[in-house]
C-alpha positions in Angstrom: -6.7 113.0 60.8 -3.5 111.1 61.3 -1.4 114.2 60.4 -3.4 116.4 62.8 -2.8 113.9 65.6 0.9 113.8 65.0 1.0 117.6 65.0 -0.9 117.7 68.3 1.5 115.1 69.9 4.5 117.0 68.8 3.1 120.3 70.2 2.3 118.6 73.5 5.8 117.0 73.8 7.4 120.4 73.1 5.3 122.0 75.7 6.2 119.3 78.3 9.9 119.4 77.6 11.7 122.4 79.1 13.1 124.9 76.6 16.8 125.7 76.9 17.5 129.2 75.9 20.8 130.3 74.3 22.1 132.2 77.4 21.4 129.1 79.5 23.4 126.9 77.0 26.3 129.4 77.2 26.2 129.4 81.0 26.1 125.6 81.1 29.0 125.3 78.7 31.0 127.9 80.7 30.5 126.0 84.0 31.6 122.7 82.4 34.7 124.4 81.1 35.4 125.9 84.5 34.9 122.4 86.0 37.4 121.0 83.6 39.9 123.7 84.4 39.5 123.2 88.2 39.9 119.4 87.7 43.0 119.9 85.6 44.4 122.3 88.3 43.7 119.9 91.1 45.3 117.0 89.2 48.4 119.0 88.5 48.7 120.1 92.2 48.3 116.5 93.3 51.0 115.3 90.8 53.3 118.1 92.1 52.7 117.0 95.7 53.4 113.4 94.7 56.7 114.4 93.1 57.7 116.3 96.2 56.8 113.4 98.5 58.8 111.0 96.3 61.8 113.3 96.3 61.6 113.5 100.1 61.4 109.8 100.4 64.4 109.4 98.1 66.4 111.9 100.2 65.5 110.1 103.4 66.5 106.8 101.9 69.9 108.2 100.8 70.5 109.7 104.3 69.7 106.3 106.0 71.9 104.5 103.4 74.9 106.7 104.0 74.4 106.6 107.8 74.5 102.8 107.7 77.6 102.9 105.4 79.3 105.2 107.9 78.6 102.9 110.8 79.8 99.9 108.9 83.0 101.7 108.0 83.6 102.5 111.7 83.0 98.9 112.7 85.3 97.6 110.0 88.2 100.0 110.7 88.0 99.9 114.5 87.6 96.1 114.6 90.4 95.5 112.2 92.9 97.8 113.9 92.2 96.7 117.4 92.0 93.0 116.6 95.3 93.0 114.7 97.1 94.8 117.5 95.7 92.4 120.1 96.6 89.5 117.9 100.2 90.9 117.8 100.1 91.2 121.5 98.9 87.6 121.9 101.9 86.2 119.9 104.4 88.6 121.4 103.5 87.8 125.0 103.8 84.0 124.7 100.9 82.8 122.5 102.0 80.1 120.1 98.7 78.4 118.9 97.9 79.1 115.3 94.5 77.5 115.7 93.6 79.6 118.7 94.6 82.6 116.6 92.2 81.4 114.0 89.4 80.5 116.4 89.2 84.0 117.8 88.5 85.3 114.3 85.4 83.1 113.8 84.0 82.3 117.2 82.3 85.6 118.0 79.0 84.9 116.3 77.1 84.1 119.5 77.2 87.8 120.3 74.6 88.3 117.5 72.2 85.6 118.7 70.1 87.9 120.9 69.1 89.6 117.6 66.9 86.6 116.8 65.3 86.7 120.2 64.5 90.4 119.9 63.0 90.1 116.4 61.2 86.8 116.8 57.8 88.3 117.4 58.2 90.7 114.5 59.3 87.9 112.1 56.2 85.8 113.0 53.8 88.6 112.2 55.5 89.3 108.9 56.2 85.8 107.7 53.1 85.5 105.5 53.8 88.9 103.8 57.4 88.0 103.1 56.5 84.7 101.6 54.0 86.3 99.3 56.2 89.2 98.1 59.7 87.6 98.0 60.8 84.3 96.6 62.8 82.6 99.3 65.9 80.6 98.5 65.6 76.8 99.0 67.2 75.2 102.1 69.6 73.2 99.9 70.9 76.4 98.3 71.3 78.1 101.7 73.2 75.1 103.1 75.5 75.1 100.1 76.2 78.8 100.5 76.9 78.8 104.2 79.1 75.6 104.1 81.2 76.8 101.2 81.7 80.3 102.6 82.3 78.9 106.1 85.1 76.6 105.0 86.6 79.3 102.8 86.4 81.7 105.8 88.1 79.2 108.1 91.0 78.5 105.7 91.5 82.2 105.1 91.6 83.0 108.8 94.1 80.2 109.4 96.4 81.5 106.7 96.3 85.0 108.1 97.0 83.7 111.6 100.2 82.0 110.4 101.2 85.1 108.5 100.7 87.3 111.6 102.7 84.9 113.7 105.7 84.8 111.5 105.9 88.2 109.8 106.5 91.8 111.0 103.6 94.1 111.1 104.8 96.2 108.1 105.4 93.2 105.9 102.1 91.6 106.9 100.3 94.8 106.0 102.1 95.1 102.7 101.1 91.6 101.6 97.5 92.1 102.8 97.2 95.1 100.6 97.3 92.7 97.6 93.9 91.5 98.5 92.3 94.5 96.8 93.9 93.5 93.5 92.6 89.9 93.9 89.2 91.2 94.8 89.1 93.5 91.8 89.8 90.6 89.5 87.3 88.3 91.1 84.6 91.1 91.2 85.2 91.8 87.5 84.4 88.2 86.5 81.9 87.3 89.2 80.0 90.5 89.8 80.6 92.5 86.6 82.4 95.3 88.5 83.0 98.4 86.4 86.3 100.1 86.6 86.1 103.9 86.4 89.1 106.3 86.5 88.2 107.2 90.2 88.1 103.5 91.2 91.4 102.8 89.3 93.0 105.8 91.1 91.7 104.6 94.4 93.1 101.1 93.9 96.5 102.5 92.9 96.8 104.8 95.9 95.6 102.2 98.4 98.1 99.6 97.0 101.0 102.1 97.0 100.1 103.2 100.5 100.6 99.7 101.9 103.5 98.9 99.6 105.5 101.7 101.2 105.4 99.9 104.5 107.8 97.3 103.3 110.6 99.9 103.4 109.8 100.6 107.0 112.4 98.9 109.3 110.8 97.2 112.2 112.2 98.4 115.5 110.4 96.0 117.9 112.6 93.1 119.1 109.9 90.5 119.1 110.4 86.8 118.4 108.5 87.2 115.1 111.1 89.7 113.8 113.9 87.2 114.5 112.2 84.3 112.8 114.2 82.0 110.5 114.1 82.4 106.8 112.0 79.2 106.4 109.4 80.7 108.8 109.5 84.0 106.9 108.8 82.3 103.6 106.0 80.3 105.2 104.5 83.5 106.6 104.8 85.2 103.2 103.2 82.4 101.3 100.4 82.0 103.8 99.6 85.7 103.8 99.6 86.1 100.0 97.3 83.0 99.8 95.1 84.4 102.5 94.8 87.7 100.7 93.8 85.9 97.5 91.3 83.8 99.5 89.9 86.9 101.2 89.4 88.7 97.8 87.5 85.6 96.6 85.5 85.4 99.8 84.2 88.9 99.4 83.3 88.5 95.8 81.5 85.2 96.5 79.6 86.9 99.4 78.4 89.6 97.1 77.5 87.1 94.4 75.4 85.0 96.8 73.7 88.1 98.2 72.6 89.1 94.7 71.9 85.7 93.1 70.8 83.4 95.9 69.6 85.3 98.9 68.2 88.3 97.0 67.7 90.3 100.2 69.0 93.6 101.5 67.8 93.4 105.1 69.9 93.4 108.2 68.6 89.9 108.9 70.3 88.7 105.8 73.6 90.2 107.1 73.2 88.5 110.5 72.2 85.2 108.9 75.3 85.3 106.7 77.6 86.1 109.6 76.1 83.6 112.1 75.8 80.5 109.8 79.1 81.1 108.0 80.9 81.6 111.3 79.3 78.5 112.7 80.6 76.3 109.9 84.1 78.0 110.2 84.1 77.5 114.0 83.4 73.8 113.7 86.1 73.4 111.1 88.7 75.3 113.3 87.8 73.3 116.4 88.3 70.0 114.5 91.7 71.4 113.2 92.6 72.3 116.8 92.1 68.8 118.1 93.5 67.0 115.0 96.7 69.0 115.2 97.2 68.3 118.9 97.7 72.0 119.8 94.9 71.7 122.5 97.4 69.8 124.7 99.6 72.8 125.0 96.9 75.4 125.8 97.3 75.0 129.6 101.0 75.5 129.4 100.5 78.5 127.1 98.0 79.9 129.6 100.4 79.6 132.5 103.4 81.0 130.7 101.6 84.0 129.2 103.6 87.0 130.3 100.6 89.2 131.3 98.9 86.5 133.4 95.9 84.2 133.0 93.3 86.9 133.4 95.0 89.0 130.7 95.3 85.9 128.5 91.5 85.3 128.5 90.7 89.0 128.2 93.0 89.4 125.2 91.4 86.4 123.4 87.9 87.7 124.3 88.5 91.2 122.9 90.2 89.8 119.8 87.0 87.8 119.2 84.8 90.8 119.9 86.7 93.1 117.6 86.9 90.6 114.7 83.2 90.1 114.9 82.7 93.9 114.7 85.0 93.9 111.7 82.9 91.1 110.1 79.6 93.0 110.6 81.1 96.1 109.0 82.6 94.1 106.1 79.5 92.1 105.3 77.3 95.3 105.7 79.4 97.2 103.2 79.2 94.3 100.8 75.4 94.4 101.0 75.1 98.2 100.9 77.8 99.0 98.2 80.0 96.2 96.9 82.7 93.8 97.9 85.4 96.0 96.2 84.3 99.0 98.3 84.5 96.8 101.5 88.0 95.8 100.5 89.0 99.3 99.8 88.0 100.4 103.3 89.8 97.4 104.7 93.0 98.3 102.9 92.5 101.9 104.2 92.7 100.4 107.7 96.0 98.6 107.1 98.3 101.6 107.6 96.4 102.5 110.7 97.9 99.4 112.4 101.5 100.5 112.2 100.5 104.0 113.3 98.5 102.7 116.2 101.5 100.5 117.1 103.4 103.8 117.8 101.1 104.4 120.7 100.6 100.8 121.9 104.0 99.3 121.3 106.0 102.6 121.3 107.3 102.2 117.8 108.9 105.1 116.1 106.8 107.2 113.7 108.6 107.6 110.4 107.9 109.7 107.3 107.0 106.6 105.3 104.2 105.8 107.7 102.9 109.4 107.4 103.0 109.2 103.6 101.4 105.8 103.6 98.5 107.1 105.7 98.1 110.2 103.4 97.9 108.0 100.3 95.5 105.6 101.9 93.2 108.5 102.9 93.5 109.9 99.3 92.6 106.5 97.8 89.6 106.2 100.1 88.4 109.7 99.3 88.7 108.8 95.6 86.5 105.8 96.0 83.9 107.6 98.1 83.8 110.3 95.4 82.9 107.6 92.8 80.2 106.3 95.1 78.8 109.8 95.6 78.9 110.4 91.8 77.0 107.1 91.2 74.5 108.1 93.9 74.0 111.6 92.4 73.5 110.1 88.9 70.9 107.6 90.2 69.1 110.4 92.0 69.1 112.5 88.9 67.7 109.6 86.8 65.0 109.0 89.3 63.9 112.7 89.2 63.8 112.7 85.4 61.7 109.5 85.4 59.2 111.2 87.7 
């Protein structure tokens, strides 16, 4: 009886459960395989779209990067050339204050203050996100960075002011070209700068291009060209010291950007320029009053050959152009490196004597033409190295995708 009941139950369960025939099983298996194929096809298409979108984003980022680098180069070259020529004009037409020549190099930072007003609302809305995603440097570290760089900046500008006052343009440009060698040494130890054949070639050409200017005989009969031997030696020592200090300043700026500030935003550039210049400006104003040169400013203003209005306008545009130079310099340090920023700066040194042909009616010699050609060649060599590095990083990013 028990066996019969079991048999009856089994028959009933078989009747209740639907029977799956062999064709139905084949059809079901085929549909599952088609579903898997469709799923794999859609996943491969989505991955290809992802790769294409990432490549477009990388290309757009590279375009923006090179656009910013180009703008910074224009600011640096234009600011350096115009500010140096106006500085020469200031001393040639009756300016005698070394501290005023220094102050105009560091006092232009209020021009950048409207940036904080414009971006204040945006900064308030993004403050929480920034604090959560980025580790902000402590206030003590920032104060140490800005004070140290500001004092170094003030001392460096004073040394260059003395050199520009006592030396001819060609000699001043020659000595300033040594700053790239100092910067290369400091960058090697502080920022682990790698030296490739293209960079070595660029450094060589840029140094030679400015070195040739020492063989150029100055034709302008300014007071600076008739300076005594003692003043000439003083100008030489101040300029070579300023070049070493400038190379150190650029390397330290890059080091602090990478190790302390850890930010690549435009706000980081503005903060560096404003606070560093503020410290330098305070130091220069103290030096102006301690030295007693402030007492002679009214007489210097009255005796300026181009008049009082031209006196103030000359100082104003010197300040404006040096600040444009600073924005370009710090921007190139952030986007590329301190050595690249210095290479562009050295490229601009031969531009000053060439521009003096137009402004001060100097004679254009073959040496100045060769110097300009070598400077352009050295700059192209360095840009080629940057392009090669950018192409390599782009290739590596594609292979990782």
